[in-house]
PABAVEX-69432 format. One record per residue (C-alpha): x, y, z; residue in one letter. Coordinates in nm, 4 decimals, always signed. Example, Ala and Ser with C-alpha at 12.3 -4.5 7.8 and 13.67 -1.06 7.14 Angstrom:
residues 2
px:+1.2300, py:-0.4500, pz:+0.7800, code:A
px:+1.3670, py:-0.1060, pz:+0.7140, code:S
***
This chain:
residues 413
px:+12.8173, py:+17.4331, pz:+4.2385, code:M
px:+12.7301, py:+17.1783, pz:+3.9429, code:L
px:+12.9979, py:+16.9658, pz:+4.0634, code:K
px:+12.8615, py:+16.9310, pz:+4.4418, code:N
px:+12.5067, py:+16.8462, pz:+4.2815, code:T
px:+12.6834, py:+16.5678, pz:+4.0987, code:E
px:+12.8316, py:+16.4476, pz:+4.3399, code:D
px:+12.5106, py:+16.3874, pz:+4.5692, code:K
px:+12.3368, py:+16.2417, pz:+4.3130, code:V
px:+12.6336, py:+15.9940, pz:+4.2826, code:K
px:+12.6198, py:+15.9305, pz:+4.6430, code:K
px:+12.2515, py:+15.9046, pz:+4.6596, code:L
px:+12.2810, py:+15.6127, pz:+4.3933, code:I
px:+12.5313, py:+15.4368, pz:+4.5774, code:Q
px:+12.3410, py:+15.4220, pz:+4.8839, code:N
px:+12.0438, py:+15.3007, pz:+4.6902, code:C
px:+12.2064, py:+15.0004, pz:+4.5225, code:L
px:+12.3794, py:+14.9223, pz:+4.8642, code:L
px:+12.0073, py:+14.8669, pz:+5.0108, code:I
px:+11.9003, py:+14.6857, pz:+4.7043, code:L
px:+12.1805, py:+14.4650, pz:+4.7203, code:F
px:+12.1541, py:+14.4142, pz:+5.1139, code:S
px:+11.7643, py:+14.3386, pz:+5.0733, code:L
px:+11.8966, py:+14.0708, pz:+4.7922, code:T
px:+12.1063, py:+13.8591, pz:+5.0074, code:F
px:+11.9500, py:+13.8468, pz:+5.3476, code:I
px:+11.9246, py:+13.4975, pz:+5.4552, code:P
px:+11.5540, py:+13.3656, pz:+5.3992, code:Q
px:+11.4196, py:+13.1519, pz:+5.6789, code:A
px:+11.4232, py:+12.7664, pz:+5.5937, code:S
px:+11.1301, py:+12.5956, pz:+5.4865, code:S
px:+11.2474, py:+12.2674, pz:+5.6617, code:D
px:+11.2067, py:+12.3832, pz:+6.0089, code:I
px:+10.9637, py:+12.1611, pz:+6.2017, code:F
px:+10.7993, py:+12.3176, pz:+6.5460, code:Q
px:+10.7298, py:+12.0016, pz:+6.7782, code:C
px:+10.5016, py:+11.9696, pz:+7.0951, code:I
px:+10.6029, py:+11.6858, pz:+7.3650, code:D
px:+10.3599, py:+11.5124, pz:+7.6086, code:S
px:+10.4370, py:+11.7836, pz:+7.8793, code:S
px:+10.2910, py:+12.0636, pz:+7.6390, code:G
px:+10.6608, py:+12.2039, pz:+7.5927, code:N
px:+10.7207, py:+12.3428, pz:+7.2244, code:T
px:+11.0355, py:+12.3203, pz:+7.0546, code:T
px:+11.1794, py:+12.4159, pz:+6.7081, code:F
px:+11.4112, py:+12.1464, pz:+6.4885, code:Q
px:+11.5477, py:+12.1153, pz:+6.1551, code:D
px:+11.4209, py:+11.7423, pz:+6.1535, code:S
px:+11.0888, py:+11.5773, pz:+6.1719, code:E
px:+10.9477, py:+11.5352, pz:+6.5204, code:C
px:+11.0014, py:+11.2173, pz:+6.7186, code:L
px:+10.6844, py:+11.0433, pz:+6.8456, code:E
px:+10.6949, py:+11.2063, pz:+7.1613, code:D
px:+10.7264, py:+11.5312, pz:+6.9893, code:K
px:+10.4679, py:+11.5476, pz:+6.7288, code:L
px:+10.3996, py:+11.8253, pz:+6.4695, code:P
px:+10.1660, py:+12.0777, pz:+6.6301, code:I
px:+9.8139, py:+12.0475, pz:+6.4922, code:S
px:+9.5741, py:+12.0361, pz:+6.8037, code:T
px:+9.6487, py:+12.4247, pz:+6.9026, code:P
px:+9.5761, py:+12.5352, pz:+6.5841, code:T
px:+9.2881, py:+12.3323, pz:+6.5064, code:L
px:+9.1509, py:+12.4380, pz:+6.8724, code:E
px:+9.2317, py:+12.8090, pz:+6.8159, code:S
px:+9.0150, py:+12.7440, pz:+6.4881, code:L
px:+8.7373, py:+12.5764, pz:+6.6597, code:N
px:+8.7692, py:+12.8445, pz:+6.8944, code:K
px:+8.7049, py:+13.1411, pz:+6.6679, code:K
px:+8.4471, py:+12.9138, pz:+6.5089, code:L
px:+8.2253, py:+12.8703, pz:+6.8542, code:R
px:+8.2936, py:+13.2575, pz:+6.9142, code:T
px:+8.1731, py:+13.3714, pz:+6.5770, code:D
px:+7.8789, py:+13.0980, pz:+6.6384, code:H
px:+7.8113, py:+13.2718, pz:+6.9628, code:L
px:+7.8322, py:+13.6329, pz:+6.8292, code:E
px:+7.5697, py:+13.5216, pz:+6.5710, code:K
px:+7.3446, py:+13.3511, pz:+6.8307, code:Q
px:+7.3543, py:+13.6584, pz:+7.0483, code:Q
px:+7.2678, py:+13.8963, pz:+6.7527, code:K
px:+6.9980, py:+13.6220, pz:+6.6520, code:S
px:+6.8523, py:+13.6526, pz:+6.9778, code:R
px:+6.8587, py:+13.9849, pz:+7.0271, code:K
px:+6.5876, py:+13.9978, pz:+6.7411, code:S
px:+6.4142, py:+13.6770, pz:+6.8708, code:N
px:+6.0584, py:+13.7427, pz:+6.9815, code:N
px:+5.9929, py:+13.5356, pz:+7.3058, code:L
px:+5.6386, py:+13.5406, pz:+7.2899, code:L
px:+5.4636, py:+13.2554, pz:+7.0877, code:I
px:+5.2529, py:+13.3853, pz:+6.7992, code:N
px:+5.2801, py:+13.7395, pz:+6.8547, code:G
px:+5.1021, py:+13.8662, pz:+6.5448, code:S
px:+4.8316, py:+13.5869, pz:+6.5847, code:F
px:+4.8435, py:+13.4303, pz:+6.2646, code:K
px:+4.7846, py:+13.1065, pz:+6.4268, code:E
px:+4.4401, py:+13.2018, pz:+6.5747, code:G
px:+4.5370, py:+13.2644, pz:+6.9822, code:L
px:+4.7984, py:+12.9653, pz:+6.9850, code:L
px:+5.0115, py:+13.0093, pz:+7.2817, code:G
px:+4.7798, py:+13.2792, pz:+7.4722, code:W
px:+4.5608, py:+13.2321, pz:+7.7721, code:T
px:+4.2161, py:+13.4196, pz:+7.7541, code:K
px:+3.9154, py:+13.4796, pz:+7.9404, code:S
px:+3.5676, py:+13.5099, pz:+7.7945, code:A
px:+3.5369, py:+13.8073, pz:+7.5496, code:G
px:+3.8347, py:+13.7620, pz:+7.3387, code:A
px:+3.8313, py:+13.6695, pz:+6.9818, code:Y
px:+4.0332, py:+13.6116, pz:+6.6894, code:W
px:+3.9791, py:+13.8104, pz:+6.3600, code:S
px:+4.1601, py:+13.6960, pz:+6.0077, code:S
px:+4.1598, py:+14.0425, pz:+5.8624, code:D
px:+4.1152, py:+14.2654, pz:+6.1667, code:G
px:+4.5153, py:+14.3573, pz:+6.1832, code:G
px:+4.7713, py:+14.6025, pz:+6.0697, code:L
px:+4.7841, py:+14.5959, pz:+5.6839, code:E
px:+4.4599, py:+14.3555, pz:+5.6812, code:R
px:+4.6193, py:+14.0449, pz:+5.8774, code:S
px:+4.5115, py:+13.8387, pz:+6.1302, code:A
px:+4.4795, py:+14.0213, pz:+6.4704, code:A
px:+4.3277, py:+13.9463, pz:+6.8150, code:L
px:+4.0656, py:+14.1671, pz:+6.9555, code:F
px:+3.8860, py:+14.1924, pz:+7.2922, code:I
px:+3.5254, py:+14.3034, pz:+7.3677, code:Q
px:+3.4913, py:+14.2690, pz:+7.6993, code:A
px:+3.0959, py:+14.2576, pz:+7.8519, code:E
px:+2.9618, py:+14.5754, pz:+7.9629, code:K
px:+2.8852, py:+14.5176, pz:+8.3362, code:P
px:+2.5630, py:+14.6080, pz:+8.5474, code:P
px:+2.5785, py:+14.9325, pz:+8.7428, code:E
px:+2.7422, py:+14.7531, pz:+9.0561, code:D
px:+3.0672, py:+14.7932, pz:+9.2444, code:K
px:+3.2749, py:+14.4842, pz:+9.0523, code:Y
px:+3.5206, py:+14.5218, pz:+8.7907, code:I
px:+3.4580, py:+14.3008, pz:+8.4863, code:Y
px:+3.7688, py:+14.2547, pz:+8.3112, code:E
px:+3.8719, py:+14.0604, pz:+7.9802, code:T
px:+4.2509, py:+13.9090, pz:+7.9988, code:E
px:+4.4804, py:+13.7771, pz:+7.7564, code:V
px:+4.8218, py:+13.6940, pz:+7.8502, code:S
px:+5.1422, py:+13.4533, pz:+7.7650, code:Q
px:+5.4206, py:+13.4098, pz:+8.0588, code:C
px:+5.7710, py:+13.3413, pz:+7.8692, code:V
px:+6.1095, py:+13.2717, pz:+8.0501, code:Q
px:+6.3291, py:+13.5259, pz:+8.0368, code:I
px:+6.6445, py:+13.2922, pz:+8.0872, code:E
px:+6.9548, py:+13.4867, pz:+8.0955, code:D
px:+6.8133, py:+13.8238, pz:+7.9396, code:G
px:+6.9187, py:+14.1224, pz:+8.1345, code:E
px:+6.7049, py:+14.4054, pz:+7.9222, code:E
px:+6.4127, py:+14.3700, pz:+7.7101, code:F
px:+6.1989, py:+14.5840, pz:+7.4555, code:T
px:+5.8421, py:+14.5520, pz:+7.4500, code:L
px:+5.6141, py:+14.6229, pz:+7.1223, code:V
px:+5.2498, py:+14.6319, pz:+7.0215, code:A
px:+5.0211, py:+14.7589, pz:+6.7788, code:E
px:+4.6867, py:+14.8841, pz:+6.9101, code:F
px:+4.3763, py:+15.0085, pz:+6.7520, code:R
px:+4.0325, py:+15.1099, pz:+6.8999, code:E
px:+3.6937, py:+15.0789, pz:+6.7240, code:E
px:+3.5638, py:+15.4040, pz:+6.8538, code:A
px:+3.7853, py:+15.7273, pz:+6.9442, code:T
px:+3.5527, py:+15.8397, pz:+7.2427, code:I
px:+3.7500, py:+15.7442, pz:+7.5546, code:R
px:+3.7059, py:+15.3932, pz:+7.4157, code:A
px:+4.0876, py:+15.3563, pz:+7.4549, code:A
px:+4.0847, py:+15.4032, pz:+7.8415, code:Q
px:+3.9249, py:+15.0686, pz:+7.8879, code:G
px:+4.2322, py:+14.8815, pz:+7.7091, code:N
px:+4.5456, py:+14.8375, pz:+7.8437, code:R
px:+4.8837, py:+14.6376, pz:+7.8221, code:M
px:+5.0768, py:+14.5267, pz:+8.1536, code:T
px:+5.4038, py:+14.3867, pz:+8.2338, code:L
px:+5.4794, py:+14.1543, pz:+8.5408, code:S
px:+5.7886, py:+13.9572, pz:+8.6699, code:W
px:+5.7838, py:+13.6349, pz:+8.8365, code:Y
px:+6.0289, py:+13.4220, pz:+9.0268, code:D
px:+5.8962, py:+13.1186, pz:+8.8882, code:S
px:+5.9384, py:+12.9929, pz:+8.5079, code:I
px:+5.5355, py:+12.9351, pz:+8.4722, code:D
px:+5.4379, py:+13.2738, pz:+8.6374, code:C
px:+5.2667, py:+13.1224, pz:+8.9649, code:S
px:+5.5265, py:+13.2691, pz:+9.2600, code:V
px:+5.6419, py:+13.5891, pz:+9.3298, code:G
px:+5.4827, py:+13.8208, pz:+9.1009, code:G
px:+5.5583, py:+14.1980, pz:+9.0777, code:E
px:+5.3733, py:+14.4339, pz:+8.8441, code:F
px:+5.6343, py:+14.6554, pz:+8.6385, code:D
px:+5.4007, py:+14.8915, pz:+8.4440, code:R
px:+5.1165, py:+14.9572, pz:+8.2205, code:S
px:+5.0883, py:+15.0681, pz:+7.8721, code:F
px:+4.7689, py:+15.2788, pz:+7.8002, code:V
px:+4.6929, py:+15.3504, pz:+7.4290, code:P
px:+4.6066, py:+15.6941, pz:+7.3037, code:K
px:+4.2273, py:+15.8230, pz:+7.2143, code:D
px:+4.3317, py:+15.8526, pz:+6.8436, code:S
px:+4.2298, py:+15.6899, pz:+6.5207, code:A
px:+4.3897, py:+15.3887, pz:+6.3351, code:G
px:+4.7016, py:+15.2064, pz:+6.4549, code:W
px:+4.9284, py:+15.3123, pz:+6.6992, code:Q
px:+5.2291, py:+15.1591, pz:+6.8543, code:P
px:+5.3094, py:+15.1127, pz:+7.2200, code:L
px:+5.6589, py:+15.0397, pz:+7.2730, code:L
px:+5.8967, py:+15.0431, pz:+7.5936, code:A
px:+6.2731, py:+14.9822, pz:+7.6108, code:K
px:+6.5210, py:+14.9175, pz:+7.8710, code:G
px:+6.3008, py:+14.6624, pz:+8.0721, code:L
px:+6.4644, py:+14.5412, pz:+8.3652, code:K
px:+6.3625, py:+14.2211, pz:+8.5139, code:P
px:+6.3206, py:+14.2151, pz:+8.9237, code:T
px:+6.5794, py:+14.0565, pz:+9.1323, code:L
px:+6.5486, py:+13.6639, pz:+9.1181, code:N
px:+6.2851, py:+13.6691, pz:+8.8445, code:A
px:+6.2915, py:+13.3859, pz:+8.5939, code:K
px:+5.9514, py:+13.4722, pz:+8.3929, code:A
px:+5.7702, py:+13.7579, pz:+8.2406, code:A
px:+5.3815, py:+13.8054, pz:+8.1910, code:K
px:+5.2418, py:+14.0285, pz:+7.9389, code:I
px:+4.8593, py:+14.0756, pz:+7.9612, code:S
px:+4.6302, py:+14.2555, pz:+7.7129, code:L
px:+4.3276, py:+14.3561, pz:+7.8830, code:M
px:+4.0097, py:+14.5686, pz:+7.8288, code:Q
px:+3.7831, py:+14.6671, pz:+8.1156, code:N
px:+3.4158, py:+14.6285, pz:+8.0088, code:G
px:+3.2834, py:+14.9438, pz:+8.1991, code:R
px:+3.5602, py:+15.2020, pz:+8.0795, code:N
px:+3.5703, py:+15.0693, pz:+7.6988, code:S
px:+3.1856, py:+15.0908, pz:+7.6732, code:M
px:+3.1470, py:+14.7679, pz:+7.4642, code:G
px:+3.3700, py:+14.8733, pz:+7.1922, code:N
px:+3.6368, py:+14.6451, pz:+7.0374, code:K
px:+4.0098, py:+14.6907, pz:+7.0815, code:G
px:+4.2296, py:+14.5149, pz:+6.8453, code:Y
px:+4.5956, py:+14.4069, pz:+6.9111, code:W
px:+4.8466, py:+14.3048, pz:+6.6869, code:D
px:+5.2355, py:+14.2301, pz:+6.6582, code:N
px:+5.3280, py:+14.1723, pz:+7.0032, code:I
px:+5.6734, py:+14.1219, pz:+7.0653, code:S
px:+5.8787, py:+14.0968, pz:+7.3786, code:F
px:+6.2630, py:+14.0521, pz:+7.2804, code:T
px:+6.5687, py:+14.0803, pz:+7.4721, code:P
px:+6.8339, py:+14.3329, pz:+7.4177, code:T
px:+7.1079, py:+14.2514, pz:+7.6586, code:A
px:+7.2263, py:+13.9253, pz:+7.8525, code:F
px:+7.4452, py:+13.8332, pz:+8.1182, code:K
px:+7.8022, py:+13.7997, pz:+8.0655, code:R
px:+7.8956, py:+13.4554, pz:+8.0753, code:K
px:+8.2330, py:+13.3170, pz:+8.1634, code:S
px:+8.4682, py:+13.1434, pz:+7.9118, code:L
px:+8.4098, py:+12.8532, pz:+8.1580, code:E
px:+8.0369, py:+12.8613, pz:+8.1269, code:E
px:+8.0462, py:+12.8595, pz:+7.7789, code:L
px:+8.2779, py:+12.5549, pz:+7.7268, code:E
px:+8.0144, py:+12.3784, pz:+7.9978, code:T
px:+7.8648, py:+12.1162, pz:+7.7737, code:V
px:+7.5113, py:+11.9003, pz:+7.7933, code:P
px:+7.5157, py:+11.5884, pz:+7.9727, code:I
px:+7.5469, py:+11.3127, pz:+7.7300, code:G
px:+7.7195, py:+11.5100, pz:+7.4440, code:V
px:+8.0479, py:+11.3984, pz:+7.2988, code:N
px:+8.3102, py:+11.6585, pz:+7.3413, code:I
px:+8.5640, py:+11.4998, pz:+7.1224, code:L
px:+8.5468, py:+11.5976, pz:+6.7889, code:E
px:+8.5383, py:+11.3615, pz:+6.4870, code:N
px:+8.5271, py:+11.0858, pz:+6.7337, code:G
px:+8.4145, py:+10.8510, pz:+6.4512, code:A
px:+8.6463, py:+10.9109, pz:+6.1809, code:F
px:+8.4079, py:+10.9265, pz:+5.9250, code:E
px:+8.6269, py:+11.0905, pz:+5.6373, code:K
px:+8.9784, py:+11.1835, pz:+5.7930, code:D
px:+9.1387, py:+11.2411, pz:+6.1130, code:T
px:+9.0769, py:+11.6208, pz:+6.1576, code:F
px:+9.1058, py:+11.7384, pz:+6.5112, code:S
px:+9.3543, py:+11.4014, pz:+6.6030, code:W
px:+9.7317, py:+11.4253, pz:+6.6601, code:R
px:+9.8340, py:+11.0677, pz:+6.5154, code:L
px:+10.1013, py:+10.8736, pz:+6.6018, code:G
px:+10.3760, py:+10.8284, pz:+6.3409, code:L
px:+10.2076, py:+10.4927, pz:+6.2333, code:K
px:+9.8979, py:+10.5715, pz:+6.2661, code:T
px:+9.6786, py:+10.6115, pz:+5.9547, code:R
px:+9.3044, py:+10.6260, pz:+5.8406, code:W
px:+9.1196, py:+10.3478, pz:+5.7274, code:H
px:+8.8051, py:+10.3348, pz:+5.5014, code:P
px:+8.6476, py:+10.0495, pz:+5.7072, code:D
px:+8.5000, py:+10.1523, pz:+6.0357, code:G
px:+8.2880, py:+9.9969, pz:+6.3336, code:H
px:+7.9334, py:+10.0810, pz:+6.1556, code:D
px:+7.9962, py:+10.3065, pz:+5.9346, code:A
px:+8.2723, py:+10.4160, pz:+5.7372, code:E
px:+8.6050, py:+10.5532, pz:+5.8753, code:G
px:+8.8450, py:+10.4187, pz:+6.1092, code:S
px:+9.2225, py:+10.4600, pz:+6.2541, code:L
px:+9.4656, py:+10.1964, pz:+6.1636, code:T
px:+9.7965, py:+10.1393, pz:+6.3635, code:L
px:+10.0446, py:+9.8840, pz:+6.2289, code:I
px:+10.3369, py:+9.7890, pz:+6.4297, code:S
px:+10.6426, py:+9.5752, pz:+6.2984, code:L
px:+10.8222, py:+9.4878, pz:+6.6050, code:V
px:+11.1638, py:+9.2954, pz:+6.5749, code:S
px:+11.2890, py:+9.3639, pz:+6.9320, code:T
px:+11.2009, py:+9.1244, pz:+7.2235, code:Q
px:+11.1470, py:+9.4441, pz:+7.4658, code:T
px:+10.7979, py:+9.5882, pz:+7.5342, code:M
px:+10.7240, py:+9.9313, pz:+7.3508, code:H
px:+10.4499, py:+10.1587, pz:+7.3571, code:S
px:+10.3322, py:+10.3679, pz:+7.0364, code:H
px:+10.0787, py:+10.6429, pz:+7.0623, code:K
px:+9.7979, py:+10.5795, pz:+6.8485, code:V
px:+9.6216, py:+10.9046, pz:+6.8870, code:A
px:+9.5514, py:+11.2084, pz:+7.1330, code:T
px:+9.3057, py:+11.5002, pz:+7.1211, code:Q
px:+9.2685, py:+11.7883, pz:+7.3584, code:C
px:+8.9308, py:+11.9639, pz:+7.4651, code:V
px:+8.7831, py:+12.1949, pz:+7.7025, code:H
px:+8.5071, py:+12.1188, pz:+7.9448, code:F
px:+8.4087, py:+12.4347, pz:+8.1342, code:G
px:+8.2576, py:+12.3256, pz:+8.4745, code:S
px:+8.1885, py:+11.9770, pz:+8.3590, code:N
px:+8.3827, py:+11.7151, pz:+8.6516, code:K
px:+8.2522, py:+11.4019, pz:+8.5871, code:N
px:+8.2705, py:+11.1926, pz:+8.2505, code:F
px:+8.2796, py:+10.8725, pz:+8.0643, code:E
px:+8.5301, py:+10.7840, pz:+7.8001, code:L
px:+8.5510, py:+10.4974, pz:+7.5801, code:G
px:+8.6654, py:+10.3898, pz:+7.2060, code:V
px:+8.5827, py:+10.0909, pz:+6.9863, code:S
px:+8.8809, py:+9.8825, pz:+6.8774, code:T
px:+8.9273, py:+9.5490, pz:+6.6993, code:K
px:+9.2602, py:+9.3442, pz:+6.6350, code:R
px:+9.3399, py:+9.1925, pz:+6.2871, code:E
px:+9.3223, py:+8.8406, pz:+6.3332, code:Q
px:+9.6487, py:+8.7979, pz:+6.1558, code:A
px:+9.8267, py:+8.9684, pz:+6.4051, code:S
px:+10.1204, py:+8.7936, pz:+6.5502, code:T
px:+10.2384, py:+9.0104, pz:+6.8238, code:N
px:+10.1615, py:+8.9634, pz:+7.2005, code:A
px:+10.0570, py:+9.3097, pz:+7.2840, code:G
px:+9.7357, py:+9.5235, pz:+7.3789, code:N
px:+9.5824, py:+9.8484, pz:+7.3233, code:V
px:+9.4327, py:+10.0844, pz:+7.5909, code:S
px:+9.2537, py:+10.4460, pz:+7.6417, code:V
px:+9.3181, py:+10.6797, pz:+7.9268, code:H
px:+9.2512, py:+11.0665, pz:+8.0096, code:V
px:+9.5612, py:+11.2910, pz:+8.1199, code:T
px:+9.3918, py:+11.6398, pz:+8.2938, code:W
px:+9.5489, py:+11.9780, pz:+8.2638, code:F
px:+9.5437, py:+12.2907, pz:+8.4917, code:E
px:+9.5298, py:+12.5318, pz:+8.1600, code:N
px:+9.3292, py:+12.5516, pz:+7.8676, code:R
px:+9.4897, py:+12.3660, pz:+7.5534, code:Y
px:+9.6214, py:+12.0828, pz:+7.7717, code:C
px:+9.9076, py:+12.3075, pz:+7.8950, code:H
px:+10.1007, py:+12.3279, pz:+8.2332, code:G
px:+10.0611, py:+12.0969, pz:+8.5284, code:R
px:+9.8840, py:+11.7796, pz:+8.4846, code:H
px:+9.7712, py:+11.4606, pz:+8.6257, code:K
px:+9.7047, py:+11.1306, pz:+8.4608, code:T
px:+9.4173, py:+10.9396, pz:+8.5640, code:S
px:+9.4781, py:+10.5853, pz:+8.6895, code:N
px:+9.1864, py:+10.4397, pz:+8.5269, code:Q
px:+9.3085, py:+10.2431, pz:+8.2349, code:I
px:+9.0887, py:+10.0128, pz:+8.0223, code:H
px:+9.2780, py:+9.7785, pz:+7.8095, code:S
px:+9.1396, py:+9.5233, pz:+7.5186, code:D
px:+9.1113, py:+9.1777, pz:+7.6103, code:E
px:+9.2602, py:+9.0123, pz:+7.2977, code:G
px:+8.9398, py:+8.8958, pz:+7.1274, code:I
px:+8.8383, py:+8.8794, pz:+6.7922, code:N
px:+8.6092, py:+9.1319, pz:+6.6550, code:G
px:+8.5353, py:+9.4830, pz:+6.7838, code:W
px:+8.5223, py:+9.5536, pz:+7.1307, code:Q
px:+8.4229, py:+9.8723, pz:+7.3653, code:N
px:+8.7146, py:+10.0173, pz:+7.5900, code:L
px:+8.5027, py:+10.1967, pz:+7.8467, code:H
px:+8.5753, py:+10.4162, pz:+8.1639, code:L
px:+8.2393, py:+10.5048, pz:+8.3172, code:P
px:+8.3493, py:+10.7056, pz:+8.6411, code:N
px:+8.6054, py:+10.9572, pz:+8.5508, code:L
px:+8.6553, py:+11.2634, pz:+8.7917, code:H
px:+8.8604, py:+11.5382, pz:+8.7005, code:A
px:+9.0369, py:+11.6993, pz:+8.9698, code:P
px:+8.8971, py:+12.0831, pz:+9.0885, code:P
px:+9.1087, py:+12.3051, pz:+8.9106, code:N
px:+9.1193, py:+12.1068, pz:+8.5772, code:A
px:+9.0116, py:+12.3069, pz:+8.2773, code:K
px:+9.1150, py:+12.0707, pz:+7.9533, code:S
px:+9.1624, py:+11.6948, pz:+7.9189, code:A
px:+9.3810, py:+11.4825, pz:+7.6661, code:Q
px:+9.2369, py:+11.1587, pz:+7.5405, code:V
px:+9.4894, py:+10.9004, pz:+7.4808, code:V
px:+9.4953, py:+10.5796, pz:+7.2655, code:I
px:+9.7904, py:+10.3747, pz:+7.3282, code:M
px:+9.9338, py:+10.0506, pz:+7.1961, code:Q
px:+10.1970, py:+9.8133, pz:+7.3747, code:L
px:+10.3589, py:+9.5613, pz:+7.1948, code:T
px:+10.5678, py:+9.2616, pz:+7.3354, code:S
px:+10.8482, py:+9.0958, pz:+7.1537, code:G
px:+10.8621, py:+9.0590, pz:+6.7633, code:S
px:+10.5859, py:+9.0085, pz:+6.5336, code:G
px:+10.3494, py:+9.1958, pz:+6.3372, code:R
px:+10.0399, py:+9.4133, pz:+6.5288, code:F
px:+9.7502, py:+9.5400, pz:+6.3563, code:V
px:+9.4570, py:+9.7566, pz:+6.5554, code:D
px:+9.1477, py:+9.9616, pz:+6.4252, code:Y
px:+9.0070, py:+10.2263, pz:+6.6442, code:F
px:+8.6399, py:+10.3951, pz:+6.6046, code:D
px:+8.3850, py:+10.5664, pz:+6.7768, code:D
px:+8.5814, py:+10.7493, pz:+7.0554, code:A
px:+8.3877, py:+10.9620, pz:+7.2599, code:Y
px:+8.4259, py:+11.1736, pz:+7.5978, code:L
px:+8.0921, py:+11.2581, pz:+7.7598, code:K
px:+7.9844, py:+11.4540, pz:+8.0866, code:A
px:+7.7583, py:+11.2479, pz:+8.2725, code:T
px:+7.6736, py:+11.5284, pz:+8.5402, code:E
***
């Protein structure tokens, strides 16, 4: 019995040693493996540095990082929008600014909740006729992409004998952004006859079909309120749910905004994929920073060099202008030139089928800074991303030095 136990323990120890030995001598992955991508977007792994047309992958990583930053920003924006009161001056701290009023509406510096500012309405008590005498204070707000809203208000009546029945808050939806067309009444909020401040609250308010604005009205009927004052404070109308936007809508950029990141090269070359001979230079066009491409050519044949590329997404935008500033060093002895063009891709991250624009702008071989500008670029219907390419073409032997700055790709419509 004892011998069997000893044998089992020895066998267990031997197995443990074998496991530790195998873990110790597992081959480790080489730290000199390079992940490269060619101009068509194909990814390869190799044990030597990438060639010029197979540059190390950096843009997809940067793009994914930027996408995460944009997503985080949108999430924060959504949260802040949900707590954003669409009404201007809902606490009346700035008098009646932002509100439209009729006779009988007044501002109080200390009549509000916790002795803060407030609105009070004291409609004129009408004579004994058949007309309705009402005082109204209202505000029209655009609802944009909101799908559900919450309306909150604080109300206090001056007297408790049926006076509250003459006060109410109403909500209506409109098809126009200025509340002038297509108005449709939603509901009315009537305070109770009770002393002190009381909240009025409604959640899950949904706009009517095609509504673009909402009108919040604070009203008092001169006959039913019996000449008493009704105080209002802390009026808020906040969106709590929004229409779900597609990725294309989120990536659509405003007209005239440069969608290239770090187009001015102010501090470094972040967001750009550089050619093997491209370096950052501290001196730029109008400010600090630019790209420098130095080519030493010994052959008599023509050769092209990629200066830098960047991939961008553009949502539903289809018309663009592209440009970059460039300057040739006067000491250059090579008869070459530089150009800029764009290649359109069917998928994001500049992957999939692609088409290079036949619009290419080359420099004019003059001294000083000049702008290479392509004003009328039209993306194919199914394109989702674009690669901006800055190129240098050398011819014959000699030294060719170029500087580049202020690159831009902007939506024009």
